[in-house]
C-alpha positions in Angstrom: 0.0 0.0 0.0 1.4 3.4 -1.0 1.2 6.5 1.1 1.9 10.2 0.4 5.5 11.4 0.9 6.4 12.5 4.4 5.7 16.1 5.1 3.3 16.6 2.2 -0.3 17.6 3.2 -3.2 16.5 1.1 -6.6 18.2 0.9 -9.7 16.3 0.1 -13.5 16.9 0.6 -14.8 18.5 2.7 -11.6 20.3 3.9 -10.4 20.9 0.3 -13.3 23.3 -0.1 -11.8 25.5 2.7 -8.3 25.2 1.1 -9.7 26.5 -2.2 -11.6 29.3 -0.4 -8.5 30.5 1.3 -6.4 30.5 -1.8 -9.1 32.1 -3.9 -9.9 34.8 -1.3 -6.2 35.8 -1.1 -6.0 35.8 -4.9 -9.1 38.0 -5.2 -7.4 40.6 -3.0 -4.5 40.7 -5.4 -6.7 40.9 -8.5 -8.6 43.9 -7.0 -5.3 45.8 -6.8 -4.5 45.2 -10.5 -2.2 42.2 -10.2 -2.3 39.7 -13.2 -1.7 36.0 -12.9 1.5 34.3 -13.9 2.0 30.6 -14.1 5.6 29.5 -13.3 7.6 26.3 -13.8 7.7 23.9 -10.9 11.5 23.5 -11.4 14.2 25.9 -12.5 17.9 26.0 -13.1 19.6 25.5 -9.7 21.8 28.5 -10.3 18.7 30.8 -10.3 18.0 30.1 -6.7 21.7 30.1 -5.6 22.1 33.6 -7.1 18.7 34.9 -6.4 17.9 33.6 -2.9 21.5 33.5 -1.5 23.9 30.6 -0.9 24.2 31.4 2.8 20.5 30.9 3.5 19.1 27.7 5.0 16.8 27.5 2.0 19.7 27.1 -0.5 22.3 25.4 1.7 20.0 22.8 3.5 16.4 22.7 2.1 16.4 22.6 -1.7 15.3 19.6 -3.7 18.1 19.6 -6.3 18.8 16.8 -8.8 20.4 16.2 -12.2 17.9 15.7 -15.0 18.5 13.2 -17.9 20.6 15.8 -19.7 22.8 16.1 -16.6 21.6 19.6 -15.9 21.2 20.7 -12.3 17.6 21.6 -11.6 15.7 22.4 -8.4 12.1 22.2 -7.3 11.2 25.8 -6.6 11.6 26.7 -2.9 10.1 30.2 -3.4 8.4 32.3 -6.0 10.2 35.7 -6.4 13.3 34.5 -8.2 11.2 32.6 -10.8 9.0 35.6 -11.3 12.0 37.9 -11.8 13.5 35.4 -14.3 10.3 35.3 -16.3 10.0 39.1 -16.3 13.6 39.5 -17.6 13.2 36.6 -20.1 10.0 37.9 -21.7 10.8 41.6 -21.5 7.9 42.5 -19.2 10.1 45.2 -17.6 10.3 47.0 -21.0 6.6 48.0 -20.8 4.5 49.8 -18.3 5.8 49.9 -14.8 5.3 48.6 -12.3 4.8 45.1 -13.5 2.2 43.7 -11.1 1.9 39.9 -11.0 0.5 37.2 -8.7 1.1 33.5 -8.6 -0.1 30.4 -6.6 0.9 26.8 -6.2 3.2 24.3 -4.5 6.8 25.1 -3.3 9.3 22.6 -1.9 11.7 22.6 1.0 13.3 19.7 2.7 12.5 20.5 6.3 11.7 18.5 9.3 7.9 18.0 9.0 5.7 19.3 11.8 2.3 21.1 12.0 2.4 24.0 9.6 5.9 23.2 8.4 5.8 21.0 5.3 8.1 19.8 2.5 5.5 20.7 0.0 4.0 24.0 1.0 1.2 25.9 -0.8 1.8 29.7 -1.3 0.2 32.7 -3.0 2.5 35.6 -3.8 2.5 38.9 -5.5 5.4 41.0 -7.0 5.3 44.6 -8.1 8.5 45.3 -10.1 10.0 48.4 -11.5 9.1 51.3 -9.2 10.9 52.2 -5.9 7.9 53.9 -4.2 7.1 53.4 -0.5 3.4 53.8 -1.4 3.8 50.5 -3.4 5.3 48.9 -0.4 2.2 49.9 1.6 -0.1 48.6 -1.2 1.6 45.2 -1.2 1.2 44.9 2.5 -2.4 46.1 2.4 -3.3 43.4 -0.2 -2.2 40.7 2.2 -3.9 42.3 5.1 -7.2 42.7 3.1 -7.0 39.0 2.1 -6.7 37.9 5.7 -9.5 40.2 6.9 -11.7 38.9 4.0 -11.4 35.4 5.5 -12.5 36.8 8.9 -9.1 36.4 10.6 -8.5 38.8 13.5 -5.8 37.0 15.6 -2.8 38.0 13.6 -0.4 41.0 13.7 1.8 42.7 11.1 5.4 43.1 12.1 7.5 45.7 10.2 11.1 46.9 9.8 13.6 48.1 7.3 16.7 46.2 6.3 18.4 49.2 4.6 20.1 49.0 1.2 23.5 48.8 -0.4 24.4 52.2 0.8 23.9 51.7 4.6 23.9 47.9 5.1 27.7 47.4 4.5 28.7 49.7 7.3 26.1 48.1 9.6 27.3 44.6 8.5 30.8 45.5 9.7 29.5 46.9 13.0 27.4 43.8 13.5 30.3 41.4 12.7 32.6 43.2 15.1 29.9 42.6 17.8 29.4 39.0 16.9 33.1 38.1 16.6 33.6 39.2 20.2 31.0 36.7 21.4 31.7 33.0 22.4 29.9 31.6 19.3 30.2 28.0 18.2 32.1 27.3 15.0 29.0 26.9 12.8 27.4 30.1 14.1 30.7 32.0 13.6 30.9 30.8 10.0 27.3 32.0 9.5 28.4 35.4 11.0 31.1 35.6 8.4 28.8 34.8 5.5 25.7 36.7 6.6 25.7 38.2 10.1 22.1 39.2 9.9 21.1 35.5 9.9 22.7 35.1 13.4 20.0 37.5 14.8 17.4 35.0 13.5 18.9 32.1 15.5 16.1 30.4 17.5 18.4 28.9 20.2 17.9 30.5 23.6 21.6 30.7 24.4 22.3 32.5 21.1 19.4 34.8 21.6 20.7 35.8 24.9 24.2 36.5 23.5 22.9 38.8 20.7 20.3 40.6 22.9 22.4 43.8 22.8 23.4 43.5 19.1 23.2 46.7 17.0 20.1 46.9 14.9 19.8 47.8 11.2 16.9 50.1 11.8 19.1 52.3 14.0 21.8 52.6 11.3 19.7 53.5 8.2 20.9 56.0 5.7 18.8 59.1 5.2 17.2 57.7 2.0 16.2 54.4 3.6 15.0 56.2 6.7 12.8 58.5 4.6 11.5 55.5 2.6 10.6 53.6 5.8 8.8 56.5 7.4 6.9 57.1 4.2 5.8 53.5 4.0 4.5 53.6 7.6 2.6 56.8 6.8 1.0 55.2 3.8 0.0 52.1 5.9 -1.7 54.5 8.4 -3.6 56.0 5.5 -4.7 52.6 4.4 -5.8 51.7 8.0 -3.4 48.8 8.2 -2.2 48.3 11.8 1.4 47.3 12.4 4.0 46.7 15.1 7.7 47.6 14.5 10.0 44.7 15.0 13.6 45.9 14.5 15.0 42.3 15.1 13.1 40.8 12.2 15.3 38.9 9.7 13.7 37.3 6.7 15.0 33.9 5.5 16.0 35.1 2.0 19.0 37.3 1.3 17.5 39.6 -1.4 15.4 41.7 0.9 16.2 45.4 1.3 14.4 48.4 2.9 10.8 47.7 3.9 10.4 44.1 5.3 7.4 42.6 7.0 5.8 39.4 8.4 2.3 38.5 9.4 2.3 36.4 12.6 -0.6 34.4 14.1 0.0 33.4 17.7 -2.6 30.6 17.5 -0.2 28.4 15.5 2.5 27.8 18.0 6.1 27.9 16.9 5.2 28.0 13.2 3.4 31.3 13.6 4.3 33.1 10.4 1.4 33.1 7.9 3.1 35.3 5.3 5.7 37.9 4.7 7.8 39.7 2.2 9.5 43.0 1.5 11.4 45.1 -1.0 14.3 43.7 -3.1 16.4 46.4 -4.8 19.2 44.4 -6.4 17.6 41.1 -7.4 16.8 41.9 -11.0 20.4 43.1 -11.7 21.8 40.1 -9.9 19.8 37.8 -12.3 21.0 39.7 -15.4 18.2 42.2 -15.8 17.9 46.0 -15.4 18.6 47.9 -12.2 15.0 47.9 -11.2 13.5 47.5 -7.7 10.7 45.3 -6.7 8.5 44.5 -3.7 6.3 41.5 -2.9 5.1 38.8 -0.5 4.5 35.1 -0.1 1.5 34.0 1.9 1.2 30.4 3.2 -2.1 29.0 2.1 -1.6 25.9 4.4 -0.8 28.1 7.4 -3.6 30.5 6.7 -6.0 27.6 6.7 -4.6 26.5 10.0 -5.1 30.0 11.3 -8.7 30.0 10.2 -9.2 26.7 12.0 -7.5 28.0 15.2 -10.1 30.9 15.2 -13.0 28.6 14.5 -13.5 29.9 10.9 -14.7 27.6 8.2 -13.9 29.3 4.8 -16.0 28.3 1.8 -19.0 26.1 1.3 -18.2 22.5 2.4 -21.2 21.1 0.6 -20.3 19.2 -2.6 -23.5 20.2 -4.3 -26.7 22.3 -3.8 -29.1 19.8 -5.3 -29.1 16.0 -5.2 -31.1 14.0 -7.7 -32.9 10.8 -6.5 -34.2 8.8 -9.5 -36.3 5.8 -8.8 -36.2 3.5 -11.9 -34.4 3.5 -15.2 -36.8 5.9 -17.0 -36.6 8.3 -14.1 -32.8 8.0 -14.1 -32.6 8.9 -17.8 -34.8 12.0 -17.2 -32.8 13.0 -14.1 -29.5 12.9 -16.0 -31.0 15.5 -18.4 -32.4 17.6 -15.5 -29.0 17.6 -13.8 -27.3 18.8 -17.1 -29.8 21.6 -17.4 -29.4 22.7 -13.8 -25.5 22.7 -14.1 -25.8 24.8 -17.3 -27.8 27.2 -15.2 -25.0 27.4 -12.6 -26.5 25.0 -10.0 -24.2 22.4 -8.4 -25.9 19.0 -8.8 -25.1 15.4 -8.0 -27.2 12.3 -8.6 -27.6 8.9 -6.8 -25.9 6.5 -9.2 -25.8 2.8 -9.1 -29.5 2.0 -8.8 -29.9 2.8 -5.2 -33.2 2.5 -3.5 -35.0 5.4 -1.9 -33.5 5.0 1.6 -29.9 4.7 0.3 -30.3 7.6 -2.1 -31.7 9.9 0.5 -28.9 9.0 2.9 -26.4 9.9 0.1 -28.3 13.2 -0.4 -27.9 14.1 3.3 -24.2 13.3 3.2 -23.6 15.4 0.1 -24.5 18.6 2.0 -27.2 19.6 -0.6 -30.0 21.9 0.5 -32.6 20.1 -1.8 -33.3 16.7 -3.2 -35.1 16.2 -6.5 -37.1 13.0 -6.2 -38.4 11.4 -9.4 -40.3 8.1 -9.7 -42.4 6.4 -12.4 -45.6 7.9 -11.2 -44.1 11.4 -11.2 -43.0 10.9 -14.8 -46.5 9.8 -15.8 -47.9 13.0 -14.1 -45.2 15.3 -15.5 -44.0 16.4 -12.0 -41.0 16.0 -9.7 -40.6 16.3 -6.0 -38.5 19.1 -4.6 -37.6 18.3 -1.0 -35.8 20.6 1.4 -33.5 18.3 3.3 -33.2 20.4 6.5 -37.0 20.4 7.1 -38.2 17.4 5.1 -40.8 19.6 3.4 -41.5 18.4 -0.1 -43.5 20.1 -2.9 -44.4 18.9 -6.3 -43.4 21.0 -9.3 -43.9 20.6 -13.1 -41.0 18.9 -14.8 -41.0 21.6 -17.4 -40.4 24.2 -14.7 -37.9 22.4 -12.6 -34.9 24.6 -13.4 -36.8 27.8 -12.5 -38.3 26.2 -9.4 -34.8 25.1 -8.1 -33.3 28.5 -8.8 -36.2 30.2 -6.9 -35.8 27.8 -4.0 -32.1 28.4 -3.7 
């Protein structure tokens, strides 16, 4: 007997309806802000992620699914979406048209992590990218799109954490200052090596003993250049205009190296240690690093899996769990033939319909109708056929009325 790979969640009815509702609600928020959909490859050239995400990150150094294809080319299952979007924008010249280029994507991403609740090896994400304009108002819009999506689902138990990671003008001096601080600490060899490659990552260490050591470390937000400081203050002002509440977290460090300036994370405390439900920020040098123009971008990735877990933690059931609205119960071969046609007509009219297949009797068919979640059952027997009528039964109350077969589509639509 086969089973799903370890760390890969599966969604099937009725929970899959909630999964789709979460994804579609987050996507709707992006579409309302003018973001167009982009479909990306599941795998890319490994070098894209090494250059775009950063070789010192855990994502690249420990978590990527990398393998040689039959042409002996190194390819990697995508661990995140931004690098792939940027590659596509450069390859297809989207940056040569109207700016910003505003895109959204959705689908599975892959990281070899230790599986636990909310931390999967195949994770479902929805992301947006706005490329080509360095405007703090755009930073605020991106954040607001995510916030609107969460609120549209009914979520209230999350918070937005915000900071600035500076840019190529002010980060090098801060990096030197931070490294001097870190190298004076009694760090283990692995942590010291990380401090040499990317000292910011040490501030993100989850071990209590390391957290205690770096408690007094200098913070990027206190060493911003004037341009980055102005950008950060403007982004916060725009968020206030949009009514998006936030908390400043100067110790925030995102897991990907390309972030600059405005950086953010949405956190839900109902999820335990895996509390992040989404995050993102601005990336000023990524396009040039991947061979494109010197254009800035800003975006986010929201965890669909974790957002669904957040909904469950708050007792929210997104979407309609019912498989159908109407369930057809034909009694006899002639009634079954007519019911198939009725079901087709109702579906064409936009009604979700299922039928009791396999020649079930009345009792078994009505039991199936109840399990389907339908509001109404259509009951059709030989006598009904002879009289030109069909029974329309409300399953919650058991009330049944007889309607003319010729008017069944209209009668069902009116009842719904």
